[in-house]
Residue, then its C-alpha position, 0 to 999 in steps of 0.5 A: m473517471a478515477q476513484r477519489l481515494k484518500r489517505g487512510d481509506v481501506v482498499v482491497v487489491i483486485t488484480g495483479d500478483s496479490r489476487h491469489l492471496p487471502d483477503d487479509k493479505r491483500t487488504g490495507a490502508v492507503l498510505h499515499v495517493d499520487r493523483k498525477k500518476d494515478r497510483v496509490t501506496v497500500e500498507g502491506v501490499n506490493v512490498r519490495k526489498a531494496a538494498q540500502k548503502r552504508s551510512a552514518q545512520n545505518p552503519q551495517g547497510g542491508f536490505v529494507e522492505k518498502e511498499c511500492p505504489i500500484h495503479i489506482s485501477n487495481v484497487m477497490l475501496k472496501s471502507r472509508f471508516d473501518m480504521k476508525f471503528e476498529d479501535a472502539 
């Protein structure tokens, strides 16, 4: 059964290309959960560069970094309340 992750939960990536990085690089808050595909988007993890065409809003074009989703089985819940108590 899939984990019940929510937006804002703090997770750690346990498998994949990020497993050799230190804990602070593979830890992040969940930005988006796709329950149909069992994928989550984690802040600062699995960042890819995407080319952006020129447009009226962005006349230069160029490259944009964006977080891509990873499978829910590759992450482990660290804490649901870390983000709330860091500011206090």
